N, C-alpha and C positions, 0 to 999 in steps of 0.2 A: 591671063594670072602668069601662065611658067614668062613671059613675057618681060614680066612687073619681075619675077626671080632672075632672070637674066642676067637683068640691067645692073638691078642691083651686086649682081656675081660679078661683074668682069670692070666692077669699081674699085678703085685701088682701097682698103679695108682704112688706111691710115685717113688717109679726107674722106671720107664721106661722114657725116653730115646727120644732122638727124633733121633736116628737110627734108638734106635727097632720098633718104626712106620715104618723110611722107611728099612729096613730090611721086615718088615712083609708085607709093602705094593709092594715092585717088586723082592721083594720071594729069598732074596742075603741069599745067605751061609752064617759059622763066617767071610771064606779066602774074603771074593766078601765085608763086612767091615773090615776085617782089610786092604784091597786094600785100600778102602776107605781112611780111616784112617789116611793112608800112604801119601795120595798125600794131595800136597801142593795146597794153587790158586789163585795162582799168578805167574809160573814161569812152572810148569812140569818137570817129571822123567818118567824114559823110566821103561820096563816092568820089568827089569834087575835090579832098581834101588828099585822095589818097591816085587821083588819076595823075596831083599837081605832083611829088613825090614820087611819084613811077616815070611821069617825061610822060601817061598818055592821056588820050581824053577822058572825059566822065564815063561816055556808053563802054570804054574797056575795061575802066573796071570797075565800073560794076559790073561786065558778063561776071568779070573775074574773083570780087565780090560774093553774084549769087554763087559761086563754085564752089568756093570757101564754106557757107551757111550751109550749104549740101552735103559737104562732106562732113562737118561739126566742128570744123576745123575755129569757125571765127558766127557770132551773136549778132543779129538784124535787130535794134532797138526801135520801133518810130518814135519821135520827139514833136512835139506841135510844138506852135509858134513862132514860126520862122512866119514871112510877107507871104508863100505861099501854101500853106497853111503846114505844115509839114517835113521832114528831111527826116535822109532813113540815116542812123547811126549806127555803123560799126567796130566790135573790136573783136583782139585776138581769143583762142583761149590762154589762158595764161603755159608763158609754156611748161610746165612739169606736166601740164595734162599732158599740152603737146606731144609730150618722149614717151609717156604712158599710152594715148594710144596710136603712136608710130609701130610703139611696139608689140604691141595691141593686136595691130594687123598686121603686124609682120609673121608674129607665132601663128593667128589664124590660116596665114599665105603658106607658112609650110606645113601645121599640121591637112592643109587640104595637098598638096602636092608629098608628104605623106603615108597619106592613106590610101592615093592614087598608086606609089609605087606598089604599097602592098599588095593592092589591087592587081596591080600586072602584075604581078611575081605569085598572086595562088592560081593564077588564069593558065602558067602555066607547069 
């Protein structure tokens, strides 16, 4: 957690974006962020389509997408009707929700650090 706070505190606040905070809070890679940014918020696309959009193979895109699903910033929907039976389609949460989640994660991190510092102060 302290490493996350350190990374954010060293960044120029004028160039800090919501995606920088999301990346830091969820320990995402640049590939994960590219995958997230390639996702629509309304319909959904396959891991193959994401891979093409970010210049990576489908399996790399799939790993990033599953990480985003686990973080709660992307949804996966199984749809049938394809020649293989079904495909997974991914879509991101709306930007307002992403902002809310990033703010909540940052607030939680701040609260934990503050408690740790207060506890340290109480022991002296």
